[in-house]
C-alpha positions as CSV (number, residue, x, y, z in Angstrom):
1,M,0.0,0.0,0.0
2,S,1.4,3.4,-1.0
3,P,-0.8,6.1,0.4
4,G,-0.4,9.6,-1.1
5,A,-0.9,12.8,0.8
6,T,-3.5,12.0,3.5
7,D,-5.3,14.5,5.5
8,T,-4.2,13.6,9.0
9,P,-3.0,15.5,12.1
10,L,0.5,14.7,11.0
11,L,0.3,17.6,8.5
12,D,-0.3,19.9,11.5
13,K,2.6,18.3,13.5
14,L,4.9,18.8,10.5
15,G,4.0,22.4,10.4
16,V,2.8,22.4,6.8
17,P,1.3,25.9,6.3
18,G,-1.9,26.5,4.3
19,S,0.1,27.6,1.2
20,G,2.2,24.4,1.3
21,R,-1.0,22.4,1.5
22,D,-2.4,24.2,-1.5
23,A,0.8,23.6,-3.5
24,M,0.6,19.9,-2.6
25,R,-3.1,19.7,-3.4
26,S,-2.6,21.3,-6.8
27,K,-0.4,18.4,-7.9
28,I,-3.1,15.8,-7.1
29,P,-5.5,15.2,-10.1
30,F,-8.4,14.7,-7.6
31,E,-7.5,18.1,-6.2
32,R,-7.8,17.0,-2.6
33,F,-6.0,15.0,0.0
34,G,-7.0,11.4,0.7
35,S,-8.6,10.4,4.0
36,S,-7.5,7.8,6.5
37,R,-10.7,6.0,5.8
38,E,-9.9,5.7,2.0
39,V,-6.5,4.2,2.8
40,A,-8.0,1.8,5.4
41,E,-10.7,0.7,3.0
42,A,-8.1,-0.2,0.4
43,V,-6.2,-2.2,3.0
44,A,-9.4,-3.9,4.1
45,F,-10.1,-4.9,0.5
46,L,-6.7,-6.4,0.0
47,A,-7.2,-8.4,3.3
48,S,-10.6,-9.7,2.2
49,D,-11.5,-12.8,0.3
50,A,-12.5,-10.6,-2.6
51,A,-8.7,-10.0,-3.2
52,G,-7.8,-13.6,-2.8
53,Y,-6.0,-13.9,-6.1
54,I,-4.1,-10.6,-5.9
55,T,-0.4,-11.0,-5.0
56,G,2.7,-8.8,-5.0
57,Q,0.9,-5.6,-5.8
58,D,1.7,-2.1,-4.6
59,I,-1.6,-0.2,-4.6
60,A,-1.3,3.6,-4.8
61,V,-4.1,5.3,-2.9
62,A,-3.0,8.8,-4.1
63,G,-5.8,10.4,-6.0
64,G,-4.0,10.0,-9.3
65,Y,-0.8,11.7,-8.0
66,G,2.2,10.4,-10.1
67,L,0.2,9.7,-13.2
68,G,2.2,10.5,-16.3
69,A,5.4,11.0,-14.2
């Protein structure tokens, strides 16, 4: 699992100012940070029987960040 920028209290603890957040957000095609819930739901899917035939994958939960890079 490779989560992208996720809206958590860590951003506050790192001291990322509003302008820094705006700059980060502008590089994400979905134009927003992910949520902890979205990352957790992807992890839950991979741990479920529905993903029983998936192996060796790195899933980017990043709102499209990195596409075309």
